[in-house]
C-alpha positions in Angstrom: -8.0 3.3 -12.3 -5.8 3.0 -15.4 -2.0 3.5 -15.0 -0.6 6.5 -16.7 2.2 6.3 -19.3 4.9 7.0 -16.7 3.4 5.1 -13.7 5.2 2.1 -12.4 3.0 -1.0 -12.0 3.5 -2.1 -8.4 0.5 -4.6 -8.2 1.5 -7.6 -6.1 4.6 -6.0 -4.7 5.1 -6.2 -0.9 6.3 -3.4 1.3 6.5 -4.2 5.0 3.1 -5.7 5.8 1.4 -4.2 2.7 0.7 -5.7 -0.7 -0.2 -3.3 -3.5 -3.6 -4.2 -5.0 -4.3 -1.3 -7.5 -3.6 2.3 -8.1 -6.0 4.5 -6.2 -5.3 7.8 -7.8 -2.5 9.8 -9.5 -1.5 13.2 -8.1 1.1 15.8 -8.8 2.9 14.2 -5.8 2.9 10.7 -7.3 0.6 7.8 -7.5 -1.4 6.5 -4.5 -1.8 2.8 -4.2 -4.6 0.8 -2.5 -2.9 -1.8 -0.3 -4.0 -4.8 1.7 -2.3 -5.4 5.0 -1.3 -8.7 6.5 -3.7 -8.0 9.4 -6.6 -7.8 6.9 -6.9 -4.0 6.8 -6.7 -1.8 3.8 -5.1 1.6 3.3 -3.8 3.9 0.5 -0.2 5.0 0.4 1.9 7.1 -1.9 4.3 5.3 -4.1 7.3 7.1 -2.7 6.3 6.3 0.9 6.2 2.6 0.1 9.5 2.7 -1.8 11.3 4.5 1.0 9.8 2.2 3.7 7.9 5.1 5.3 4.6 3.3 5.2 4.8 -0.3 6.4 1.2 -1.2 7.5 -2.3 0.1 7.6 -1.6 1.4 11.1 -1.8 -1.9 12.8 1.9 -1.7 13.8 1.1 1.3 16.0 -1.8 -0.6 17.5 0.1 -3.8 18.1 -2.0 -6.0 15.9 -0.1 -9.2 14.8 -2.2 -10.9 12.2 -5.8 -11.2 11.1 -8.1 -13.6 12.9 -9.6 -14.7 9.7 -7.8 -15.6 6.4 
């Protein structure tokens, strides 16, 4: 998806265990980013939640997963 004029490009930035891959969608509540987790999982997260450290992983922290078995 194309970034809007006011959107901040966060591709490649890390937040906790997440690395932003691409923008998933833009909403009235801010952009949502598709992120790759260190454990190998993927999730989408709102920009604000990433910046405020509210979303740190794909959910693996709650499940106790340390790292992916495969690179």
